[in-house]
FITOR-115715 format. One record per residue: residue in one letter; y, x, z of N, C-alpha, C in turn. Coordinates in pm, 1 decimal. Atoms other than C-alpha are relative to their C-alpha. Example, Ala and Ser with C-alpha at 12.3 -4.5 7.8 and 13.67 -1.06 7.14 Angstrom:
A:-119.0:89.0:0.0:-450.0:1230.0:780.0:120.0:90.0:0.0 $
S:-119.0:-82.0:-6.0:-106.0:1367.0:714.0:109.0:-77.0:73.0 $
END
This chain:
M:-119.0:82.3:0.0:0.0:0.0:0.0:126.5:87.5:0.0 $
K:-114.9:-90.3:-7.7:237.5:286.3:87.7:30.1:60.8:-136.6 $
E:-17.8:-61.7:131.4:180.3:450.3:-252.1:60.5:-99.0:-98.1 $
K:-52.4:103.2:89.2:246.8:124.1:-433.8:148.7:-24.6:28.9 $
A:-140.4:20.3:-37.1:573.2:74.8:-240.9:85.2:116.6:-47.3 $
L:-73.5:-118.7:42.8:682.0:431.9:-314.1:17.3:1.3:-151.9 $
E:-6.3:6.8:145.8:602.4:387.3:-682.9:105.6:-102.1:-44.7 $
K:-98.0:104.7:32.4:806.6:64.7:-697.0:141.2:47.3:31.8 $
Y:-131.0:-52.7:-39.6:1094.4:231.8:-510.3:52.4:98.6:-104.5 $
K:-43.0:-101.5:97.2:1106.5:525.0:-754.0:43.9:-64.3:-131.6 $
K:-34.9:70.0:123.8:1112.5:288.0:-1051.5:135.9:-68.4:14.9 $
L:-126.1:70.8:-22.0:1392.7:75.9:-905.1:116.5:96.1:21.2 $
K:-103.7:-100.4:-25.3:1588.9:383.8:-792.2:47.2:61.4:-131.2 $
A:-36.6:-54.5:130.2:1579.3:522.0:-1145.7:90.3:-97.0:-76.6 $
E:-80.5:103.0:67.0:1728.2:193.3:-1268.9:132.9:-25.2:70.5 $
N:-119.4:32.9:-78.1:1984.5:160.7:-987.3:25.5:109.2:104.2 $
P:-28.1:-108.4:-94.8:2132.2:470.0:-815.2:50.8:-47.7:136.9 $
E:-51.1:55.2:-126.5:2284.6:246.0:-541.7:-108.3:-72.4:80.5 $
L:110.4:73.3:-63.0:1944.0:111.0:-443.1:-11.1:26.6:150.3 $
D:15.7:-33.7:-142.2:1930.6:296.6:-109.1:96.3:-80.3:86.9 $
S:-100.3:74.0:-76.7:2254.1:142.6:19.2:-28.7:-149.5:-0.6 $
E:30.8:143.2:11.4:2157.4:-201.7:-107.2:-121.2:-36.4:86.1 $
M:119.9:26.3:-80.5:1814.2:-178.4:58.2:33.4:-0.5:149.1 $
I:-35.5:-7.8:-142.4:1962.1:-74.3:392.5:78.3:-123.6:41.4 $
M:-79.3:117.9:-34.3:2215.5:-357.0:387.3:-87.3:-126.0:1.1 $
T:92.0:114.6:1.3:1943.0:-607.6:294.4:-87.0:1.0:125.1 $
F:82.1:-15.5:-120.9:1724.8:-474.0:576.1:79.0:-43.1:123.6 $
I:-84.5:34.6:-114.7:2012.1:-505.4:826.7:26.1:-150.3:4.9 $
E:-28.7:143.4:5.0:2096.0:-859.6:711.8:-123.9:-84.7:26.8 $
D:121.6:81.1:-11.9:1737.4:-986.9:692.7:-77.9:24.0:129.4 $
M:77.8:-34.6:-119.1:1587.7:-805.9:994.5:83.2:86.8:94.1 $
P:-89.6:-82.3:-82.6:1866.2:-693.1:1230.0:-68.5:64.6:120.4 $
A:67.6:-57.3:-117.6:1642.0:-641.7:1535.3:-88.1:118.2:-40.8 $
E:85.7:-107.7:48.6:1396.1:-431.4:1336.3:83.9:119.2:-46.2 $
A:-88.8:-107.1:44.9:1684.8:-233.7:1184.2:50.1:81.1:119.6 $
I:-46.7:-70.0:-119.8:1820.6:-150.9:1530.1:-110.7:87.7:55.5 $
M:112.0:-79.1:-50.5:1475.9:-36.8:1645.2:-26.3:122.5:-87.4 $
L:23.4:-112.2:89.9:1431.8:179.5:1336.7:110.0:104.9:15.5 $
F:-110.1:-95.5:-14.4:1776.6:337.9:1373.3:-8.1:72.0:134.6 $
D:18.1:-65.2:-130.4:1714.6:402.6:1744.4:-112.5:101.8:-6.8 $
R:114.0:-91.9:11.7:1380.1:560.0:1659.7:38.4:124.0:-80.3 $
M:-44.8:-113.3:79.9:1543.2:778.8:1395.2:91.1:91.5:82.6 $
E:-94.0:-78.2:-80.3:1809.7:889.2:1645.0:-64.3:60.8:124.1 $
Y:53.8:-42.9:-128.9:1606.2:916.8:1966.7:-148.6:32.5:-0.6 $
G:144.3:-16.6:1.2:1242.7:936.0:1857.2:-67.4:-124.0:56.7 $
C:77.4:113.8:-52.6:974.5:711.1:2005.2:26.8:-15.5:149.6 $
H:-40.5:20.0:-139.4:1159.0:623.1:2324.7:70.2:-133.5:14.6 $
I:-65.8:127.6:-27.1:1285.1:305.1:2484.8:145.4:29.0:35.2 $
V:-143.3:-18.6:-22.9:1662.2:318.5:2451.4:76.0:-130.5:-22.9 $
D:-60.8:129.4:28.8:1730.2:-42.9:2352.2:-30.5:-97.0:114.2 $
E:19.1:91.5:-114.1:1785.1:-285.2:2642.5:-81.1:-123.2:-37.0 $
D:75.5:118.7:40.7:1649.2:-580.2:2444.7:-149.4:29.2:-4.7 $
M:141.7:-38.3:5.6:1321.8:-398.0:2377.0:-54.6:18.1:141.1 $
Y:43.2:-22.4:-138.3:1298.8:-286.3:2739.6:-20.3:-133.2:72.0 $
N:7.1:128.5:-70.9:1371.5:-634.3:2876.9:-115.9:-85.6:-50.1 $
K:111.2:76.4:56.4:1122.8:-797.3:2639.7:-133.4:54.3:51.6 $
A:127.1:-61.6:-41.2:846.9:-549.4:2729.1:-27.8:-24.7:148.3 $
V:26.7:21.0:-143.5:892.5:-575.3:3107.6:-17.1:-147.7:32.5 $
S:16.3:143.8:-27.0:920.9:-954.5:3089.7:-144.4:-44.8:-20.2 $
L:139.1:35.5:29.6:559.9:-958.2:2966.2:-99.7:55.4:101.9 $
L:88.8:-54.9:-102.8:421.0:-772.3:3269.6:-42.5:-108.8:97.8 $
K:55.2:95.3:-97.6:195.3:-978.2:3494.9:-58.3:80.2:115.6 $
W:41.9:-76.4:-116.7:143.0:-847.9:3846.4:-145.2:-31.1:36.5 $
A:142.3:14.4:-31.3:-222.7:-789.0:3939.1:-24.2:-76.1:130.0 $
N:18.4:73.5:-125.1:-167.6:-939.2:4285.1:30.2:-148.2:-15.3 $
G:-27.8:140.2:27.3:-69.1:-1269.1:4122.1:128.9:-51.3:61.1 $
K:-120.5:42.5:-70.7:262.4:-1274.3:4306.9:128.2:16.7:-81.1 $
G:-121.2:-12.8:78.8:499.2:-1216.1:4019.5:-25.1:47.0:-141.4 $
T:1.8:-50.1:136.6:581.8:-1110.4:3668.6:126.4:83.1:-20.4 $
G:-120.1:-75.1:34.4:829.8:-877.2:3504.8:16.8:126.5:80.7 $
A:-31.9:-126.5:-66.8:1003.0:-578.7:3656.9:6.2:-16.6:151.2 $
K:-11.2:-7.5:-146.2:962.2:-495.6:4024.6:133.7:65.8:36.1 $
W:-120.6:-76.7:-25.9:1252.2:-246.7:4010.7:88.8:-0.6:-124.2 $
S:-93.8:-12.2:112.1:1566.1:-231.8:3793.8:5.1:145.7:-45.7 $
V:-14.7:-136.7:51.8:1633.6:72.5:3577.3:93.1:78.7:92.7 $
E:-97.2:-67.3:-85.9:1934.0:156.4:3796.2:-61.9:40.8:133.2 $
D:65.3:-32.6:-127.4:1729.8:141.4:4117.7:-101.1:113.6:-16.4 $
I:98.4:-104.8:24.8:1458.1:357.9:3966.4:69.2:134.8:-18.0 $
I:-75.1:-124.7:18.5:1712.2:619.0:3857.8:42.0:55.5:136.5 $
K:-44.8:-43.8:-133.3:1847.2:629.8:4214.7:-114.7:54.1:84.5 $
V:108.1:-40.2:-91.1:1515.2:651.3:4399.8:-88.4:110.7:-55.7 $
S:90.2:-99.8:58.3:1332.2:876.6:4154.3:56.1:141.4:10.7 $
D:-64.7:-131.3:-9.7:1583.1:1161.8:4180.6:-44.0:92.3:-114.5 $
I:40.0:-76.0:118.5:1488.3:1273.4:3828.7:124.9:33.5:-81.5 $
D:-105.7:-41.0:91.6:1726.9:1470.7:3609.0:-49.5:-31.8:-141.3 $
F:53.0:44.1:129.3:1658.2:1276.5:3290.1:50.9:85.5:-116.0 $
D:-49.7:-89.0:105.8:1870.3:1520.7:3086.8:-95.0:117.6:-23.5 $
S:93.6:-111.8:14.3:1599.9:1780.8:3148.2:-141.6:-46.3:-37.0 $
K:131.7:55.5:32.4:1309.5:1549.6:3056.8:-9.2:-36.8:-147.7 $
D:23.7:41.6:138.1:1155.4:1455.2:2723.8:-4.3:-151.9:-13.0 $
Y:-0.9:145.9:1.5:1173.8:1085.4:2818.3:132.2:-49.5:58.0 $
Y:-126.3:61.9:-38.3:1458.7:847.8:2890.2:-19.3:-90.8:121.8 $
P:12.4:86.4:-119.0:1535.2:633.8:3197.1:-76.6:-129.9:-25.3 $
M:72.7:124.7:26.2:1408.4:314.3:3030.2:-147.5:25.8:-27.3 $
D:142.3:-36.9:14.0:1084.5:492.8:2932.8:-63.2:3.7:138.5 $
F:53.4:-19.2:-134.5:1033.2:588.3:3294.8:-7.3:-133.4:75.2 $
A:-3.1:128.7:-69.6:1135.2:246.6:3429.2:-109.8:-92.5:-52.3 $
Y:106.3:83.7:55.2:897.4:71.0:3190.8:-135.6:42.5:56.0 $
V:128.9:-49.1:-50.3:605.7:292.2:3296.4:-15.2:-32.7:147.6 $
M:9.4:26.0:-144.4:685.2:255.5:3666.2:-26.0:-148.0:26.7 $
N:24.4:143.7:-16.9:702.4:-123.6:3637.8:-136.1:-41.2:-55.0 $
M:133.5:27.3:54.0:388.2:-126.2:3422.6:-106.8:41.0:101.5 $
M:94.0:-45.3:-103.2:207.7:77.4:3688.8:-3.6:-99.8:116.1 $
W:-6.2:98.6:-108.5:328.8:-166.1:3955.4:-79.7:-124.8:-37.7 $
S:68.5:123.8:39.0:200.9:-462.8:3756.8:-151.3:16.3:4.0 $
D:144.5:-24.1:1.2:-144.2:-301.2:3734.1:-59.5:32.6:136.5 $
Y:56.2:-51.8:-125.3:-180.4:-154.0:4083.8:64.4:-53.9:127.3 $
C:-69.8:51.7:-118.3:40.2:-359.4:4318.2:-95.9:-62.3:101.4 $
H:98.9:55.8:-92.2:-271.8:-512.8:4471.4:-75.2:110.4:75.9 $
I:68.6:-112.2:-64.3:-390.9:-164.2:4574.2:91.5:73.8:97.0 $
F:-94.9:-66.9:-88.7:-81.3:8.3:4716.4:142.8:-39.6:-37.7 $
T:-137.0:46.4:21.3:290.2:-65.1:4752.6:106.1:107.5:21.1 $
E:-95.6:-106.9:-26.4:454.3:271.2:4832.1:71.3:42.6:-129.3 $
T:-80.0:-30.8:118.7:736.5:328.5:4580.6:-20.1:143.4:-47.6 $
N:13.3:-140.3:37.8:696.5:705.8:4585.5:-128.7:26.0:-79.9 $
Y:123.3:-15.4:77.8:337.9:675.5:4458.3:24.9:-37.8:-146.4 $
Y:-28.5:45.0:136.0:465.5:486.1:4155.1:89.0:99.1:-73.9 $
I:-83.7:-103.3:60.8:731.3:750.5:4091.5:-87.4:115.9:-45.6 $
Q:86.4:-114.5:33.1:469.6:1028.2:4100.8:-98.2:-34.3:-112.5 $
M:93.4:41.1:105.7:220.1:834.3:3887.0:70.9:-8.7:-135.1 $
S:-75.2:15.7:124.5:487.0:755.9:3627.1:37.8:135.7:-58.5 $
K:-30.0:-135.0:47.3:596.7:1119.6:3606.4:-125.0:63.2:-60.6 $
S:125.8:-57.0:51.3:235.3:1228.0:3563.3:-38.1:-62.4:-133.7 $
Y:35.2:73.0:121.7:179.8:963.8:3296.7:82.7:48.9:-119.0 $
L:-89.5:-39.8:108.0:482.7:1074.2:3091.2:5.7:151.4:-22.7 $
E:0.7:-146.1:12.4:422.8:1447.0:3144.8:-142.6:54.5:-7.8 $
D:141.0:-35.5:3.6:44.3:1453.6:3100.6:-26.0:108.7:-104.4 $
A:16.0:-116.3:88.1:-27.5:1798.8:2955.2:-120.1:-11.8:-94.0 $
D:116.6:7.6:88.3:-369.5:1708.2:2812.9:-8.6:-132.3:-75.8 $
Y:-4.6:121.3:81.8:-265.4:1378.5:2655.4:-2.9:39.9:-147.3 $
M:11.0:-32.5:142.8:-357.1:1381.8:2286.6:116.1:-64.5:-74.6 $
G:-122.6:49.6:61.2:-10.7:1341.6:2139.2:117.2:39.0:88.3 $
D:-119.4:-26.1:-80.1:336.4:1340.0:2289.6:2.6:-98.4:115.7 $
A:8.6:88.5:-117.1:296.7:1200.2:2640.9:132.7:-68.6:29.6 $
S:-130.1:60.2:-28.0:671.6:1136.2:2665.6:25.3:-125.0:-83.4 $
E:-15.3:116.6:86.7:633.3:874.4:2390.4:-91.0:-116.6:40.3 $
R:98.1:101.8:-37.3:364.9:673.3:2571.6:65.6:-132.5:38.5 $
A:-67.3:123.7:-42.0:610.5:423.3:2720.2:38.4:-82.9:-121.6 $
Y:-44.1:68.6:121.4:755.1:336.2:2380.2:-118.5:-64.3:-72.1 $
K:115.7:49.9:73.9:416.4:300.3:2216.3:-68.3:-114.9:74.6 $
N:59.9:108.0:-78.1:277.7:87.9:2500.8:86.7:-125.2:-3.2 $
A:-91.9:114.6:3.8:586.4:-134.4:2505.0:-9.6:-70.4:-134.7 $
K:12.0:59.7:133.7:564.1:-186.5:2127.3:-130.7:-78.1:-14.1 $
K:129.7:68.8:8.2:194.0:-275.7:2154.2:0.9:-128.9:81.9 $
R:-5.7:118.3:-85.7:260.2:-516.9:2440.8:79.1:-111.5:-67.7 $
I:-84.9:98.9:67.5:539.9:-692.9:2252.6:-72.7:-58.7:-120.3 $
K:73.4:47.6:118.3:330.8:-713.5:1934.3:-116.1:-90.6:40.3 $
Y:115.6:78.6:-45.3:24.5:-840.8:2120.1:43.3:-140.1:42.2 $
Y:-41.4:130.9:-49.7:212.1:-1120.2:2295.5:70.7:-83.3:-106.6 $
S:-64.3:78.1:106.4:413.3:-1218.9:1987.2:-106.0:-57.0:-93.7 $
E:108.2:50.6:84.5:88.3:-1256.5:1790.4:-81.3:-108.4:70.0 $
K:72.4:101.0:-76.2:-63.9:-1465.7:2071.4:71.8:-135.6:-1.4 $
E:-79.5:124.7:-5.7:218.6:-1722.1:2054.0:-28.1:-91.8:-113.7 $
END
């Protein structure tokens, strides 16, 4: 499918040198949310930097103890209590907050100490033997969660 799209693009580009600009504007007009995600990904890589994406992903979390859904902690609270210098990390605050809230949703029935969730989230996003870029795990998990639940509707 990719080859067919590339072949069609090359043909149309040869006929219309302004095709790139026209395609981008059509993409923005027809799929603004997807365009924002793509532009964020191009600028920041596979990281959660868009509040809408973050909010959507955490809204889909279901707590294992059955006592709630969504985020346990806000991004701002996590930044304060984690004492992480995000400028020196390969992940962003919303990546970390998503993972920490995801961990809470899965393990809140086992333990409730906030510091454990901070340490687990750091380990998850800095896992040296992860096959791939561990710092991108939050983004990829959030995208899968959003896709899964949107297809279930």
